[in-house]
C-alpha positions in Angstrom: 124.0 49.2 119.0 127.6 48.7 120.2 130.6 50.9 119.7 133.9 49.2 118.8 137.3 50.8 119.4 140.1 48.7 117.9 143.8 49.1 117.7 144.9 47.3 114.5 148.6 46.5 113.9 149.8 47.0 110.4 150.3 43.3 109.8 146.6 42.7 110.6 145.1 45.5 108.6 144.1 43.5 105.5 142.6 40.7 107.5 140.6 43.0 109.8 139.4 45.0 106.8 138.2 41.7 105.2 136.3 40.8 108.3 134.6 44.2 108.5 133.7 44.1 104.8 132.1 40.7 105.3 129.8 42.2 107.9 129.3 45.4 106.0 125.5 45.6 106.3 125.7 45.5 110.1 128.6 48.0 110.6 128.3 51.8 110.3 130.1 55.0 111.1 133.6 53.5 110.4 136.5 55.9 111.2 140.2 55.1 110.8 143.1 57.0 112.3 146.2 55.7 110.5 149.1 55.2 112.9 147.3 56.9 115.8 147.8 54.1 118.3 151.1 53.8 120.2 150.5 51.0 122.7 150.3 48.7 120.9 151.3 50.4 117.6 148.8 50.5 114.8 145.8 52.2 113.4 142.9 53.3 115.6 139.6 52.0 114.1 136.2 53.1 115.3 132.8 51.8 114.2 129.3 51.1 115.4 128.0 47.5 115.2 124.5 46.0 115.5 124.3 43.7 118.6 122.9 40.9 116.4 126.2 40.6 114.6 128.6 41.6 117.4 129.2 38.1 118.7 130.1 36.7 115.3 132.3 39.7 114.6 134.2 39.4 117.8 134.7 35.7 117.2 136.2 36.4 113.7 138.4 39.2 115.1 139.6 36.8 117.7 140.4 34.3 115.0 142.6 36.7 113.2 144.4 37.5 116.5 143.3 41.1 116.9 142.7 40.7 120.7 146.2 39.3 121.1 148.3 41.5 118.9 146.1 44.6 119.1 143.1 45.4 121.2 139.3 45.5 121.1 137.1 47.6 123.3 133.3 47.4 123.2 130.9 50.0 124.6 127.1 50.2 124.6 125.6 53.1 122.5 122.5 54.6 124.1 121.6 56.8 121.1 122.6 56.7 117.5 121.0 59.1 115.0 121.9 58.2 111.5 120.3 56.4 108.6 123.2 53.9 108.3 123.1 53.0 112.0 119.3 52.5 111.9 119.6 50.3 108.8 122.3 48.2 110.3 120.0 47.1 113.2 116.9 46.3 111.2 118.0 42.8 110.3 118.8 41.7 113.9 116.4 39.2 115.3 114.0 41.1 117.5 116.1 44.2 117.2 119.0 45.0 119.5 117.0 44.1 122.7 117.0 40.4 121.8 120.5 40.0 120.4 123.0 38.2 122.6 126.7 39.0 122.6 128.2 35.8 124.1 131.6 37.4 124.8 129.9 40.0 126.9 127.9 37.4 128.8 130.9 35.3 129.5 132.9 38.4 130.6 130.2 39.3 133.0 130.1 35.8 134.3 133.8 35.9 134.9 133.5 39.1 136.9 130.7 37.7 139.1 132.7 34.7 140.4 135.4 36.6 142.2 135.2 35.8 145.9 136.1 39.1 147.6 135.7 40.8 151.0 133.1 43.1 149.5 131.0 40.2 148.3 131.2 38.6 151.8 130.3 41.8 153.6 127.3 42.4 151.3 126.2 38.8 151.9 126.5 39.2 155.6 124.7 42.6 155.8 121.9 41.3 153.6 121.4 38.2 155.7 121.4 40.3 158.9 118.8 42.6 157.5 116.7 39.5 156.5 117.1 38.2 160.1 115.6 41.4 161.5 112.8 41.1 158.8 111.8 37.6 159.8 111.9 38.3 163.5 109.8 41.5 163.2 107.6 40.0 160.4 108.3 43.0 158.2 108.2 42.3 154.4 109.8 45.6 153.5 113.0 44.4 155.3 112.9 41.2 153.3 112.7 43.1 150.1 115.6 45.3 151.3 117.7 42.2 152.1 117.1 40.7 148.6 118.1 44.0 146.9 121.3 44.2 149.0 122.3 40.6 148.5 124.8 40.0 145.7 124.1 36.3 145.3 122.4 36.4 141.9 125.7 37.2 140.1 127.4 33.9 140.9 124.2 32.0 140.2 123.9 33.5 136.7 127.6 32.8 136.2 127.0 29.2 137.1 124.2 28.9 134.5 126.4 30.5 131.9 129.3 28.1 132.8 127.0 25.0 132.6 125.6 25.9 129.1 128.8 27.2 127.7 130.8 24.3 129.3 133.1 26.6 131.2 133.6 24.2 134.1 136.1 26.5 135.8 133.4 29.2 136.0 130.9 26.7 137.4 133.4 25.6 140.1 134.3 29.2 141.1 130.6 30.1 141.2 129.9 27.2 143.5 132.7 28.2 145.8 131.6 31.8 145.8 128.0 30.8 146.7 128.9 28.2 149.3 131.5 30.4 151.1 129.2 33.4 150.8 126.2 31.8 152.4 128.2 29.9 155.1 130.0 33.0 156.2 126.8 35.1 156.1 124.9 32.5 158.2 127.7 32.3 160.7 127.9 36.1 161.1 124.1 36.3 161.4 124.0 33.5 164.0 126.4 35.6 166.1 124.3 38.7 165.4 121.1 36.9 166.5 122.7 35.6 169.6 123.7 39.2 170.5 120.2 40.5 169.8 118.7 37.7 172.0 121.2 38.5 174.8 120.3 42.2 174.9 116.6 41.4 174.7 116.0 42.8 171.2 115.1 39.4 169.7 112.8 37.0 171.7 114.5 33.7 172.5 111.9 31.8 170.4 111.8 34.3 167.6 110.3 32.1 164.9 107.9 30.1 167.1 105.2 32.7 167.1 102.8 33.5 164.1 104.4 35.3 161.2 101.6 35.9 158.7 103.8 38.0 156.4 107.1 36.2 156.4 106.3 32.7 157.5 106.5 31.4 153.9 110.2 31.9 154.0 110.8 28.8 156.1 107.9 26.8 154.5 109.1 25.5 151.2 106.7 24.0 148.6 106.5 23.4 144.9 105.8 27.0 144.2 109.2 27.9 145.7 110.8 26.1 142.8 108.4 27.5 140.3 109.1 31.1 141.4 112.9 30.5 141.5 112.8 28.9 138.0 110.9 31.9 136.6 113.3 34.3 138.4 116.2 32.5 136.8 114.7 33.0 133.3 114.0 36.7 133.9 117.4 37.3 135.5 119.4 35.7 132.7 117.3 37.6 130.1 118.1 40.8 131.8 121.8 40.0 131.7 122.0 38.7 128.1 119.9 41.4 126.4 120.1 45.1 126.1 117.3 45.5 128.7 118.5 45.1 132.3 115.8 46.9 134.2 114.1 43.6 135.2 117.0 42.5 137.4 115.9 44.3 140.5 112.5 42.6 140.2 114.3 39.3 140.0 116.3 39.9 143.2 113.2 40.6 145.3 111.1 37.7 143.9 113.0 34.7 145.4 113.7 33.7 149.0 117.4 33.0 149.1 118.9 35.6 151.4 115.7 35.7 153.6 115.9 31.9 154.0 119.5 32.2 155.1 118.5 34.8 157.6 115.7 32.7 158.9 118.1 29.7 159.2 120.5 31.8 161.2 117.9 33.1 163.6 116.6 29.5 164.0 120.1 28.2 164.8 120.6 31.0 167.4 117.3 30.2 169.1 117.6 26.5 169.0 114.7 25.9 166.6 116.3 23.1 164.7 113.3 22.1 162.6 112.8 25.6 161.3 116.5 25.9 160.6 116.2 22.7 158.5 113.2 23.9 156.5 114.8 27.3 155.9 117.9 25.6 154.5 115.7 23.5 152.3 114.0 26.7 151.0 117.4 28.2 150.3 118.6 25.1 148.4 115.4 24.8 146.4 115.6 28.4 145.3 119.3 28.2 144.4 118.8 25.1 142.2 115.7 26.6 140.6 117.5 29.9 139.7 120.4 28.1 138.1 118.1 25.6 136.3 115.9 28.4 134.9 119.0 30.4 133.8 120.6 27.4 132.1 117.4 26.5 130.2 117.0 30.1 129.1 120.6 30.3 127.8 120.2 27.0 126.0 117.1 28.2 124.2 118.8 31.5 123.3 121.7 29.6 121.8 119.4 27.6 119.7 117.5 30.7 118.5 120.7 32.6 117.7 122.1 29.6 115.7 118.9 29.3 113.7 118.8 33.0 112.9 122.5 32.9 112.0 121.8 30.2 109.4 118.9 32.2 108.0 121.0 35.4 107.8 123.8 33.6 106.0 121.4 32.0 103.6 119.8 35.4 103.0 123.2 37.0 102.4 124.2 34.2 100.0 121.0 34.7 98.0 121.7 38.4 97.6 125.2 37.9 96.2 125.3 38.3 92.4 126.0 35.1 90.5 129.3 34.7 88.9 129.2 35.4 85.1 130.8 33.2 82.4 134.5 33.3 82.1 
């Protein structure tokens, strides 16, 4: 369930009311405050909307110009106790959990491609933690590095951009990922050189046996499989009402740890290990984006099919016109 707060200028009142009437079965708890809004001027309109119809409703409100002449604010509703609210969500495919609000997905994607100092610091800190983890062969540090790393956001945004054909988003995501990893690896190389100089890292840190973390710089076909599955789970967590799986996604792939291993290998002159670590990084990045893009494409197909079914069902319920 989503809560809509709209400012409706007087000249758009009739058109907005017509849109809401068309989606009447999926909208509940409608409240109007005539003339209450002052910036911009208009009526304040509140209502609760089932997630399954929210994307279509937003598209139609955009078509009448409400987002340009007025405003639309959408918030998630954690609990709604009313018969009308419950009835409005019954028809959504799979309930609210499976419904996709594409405007919300694209807005999140746009937020995730901003290259900021905070993003670069998080990338560098995560990669340094990963470097300590691979040197000490401590899986718990690898898990911590993956949780700290912010790289999944731009990867998910890239998948959204590919499927929705938002090429600017794809380009900005690629820049964010490339600059983020390059800067993180460079910072971690300097960090590793310092650790070697003071004797806290051995000069051949990755040459010894690493039974718990050695897989990080040893890519194989399962690296792609796990990354692909993580991309599926990650995109599902972003597009649905259930987001609890995202942390599990972050710690299931070896992106940041591979960057940390590459930095340590560069610092200690282990060029072969540096190369395989970068291959591991690349395989996982490609797999995550591919898994996310495939998932989004399937979701689009399912949503379109259910939209056709819902429209056909609605048409069959309308009373036939009588003789004139």
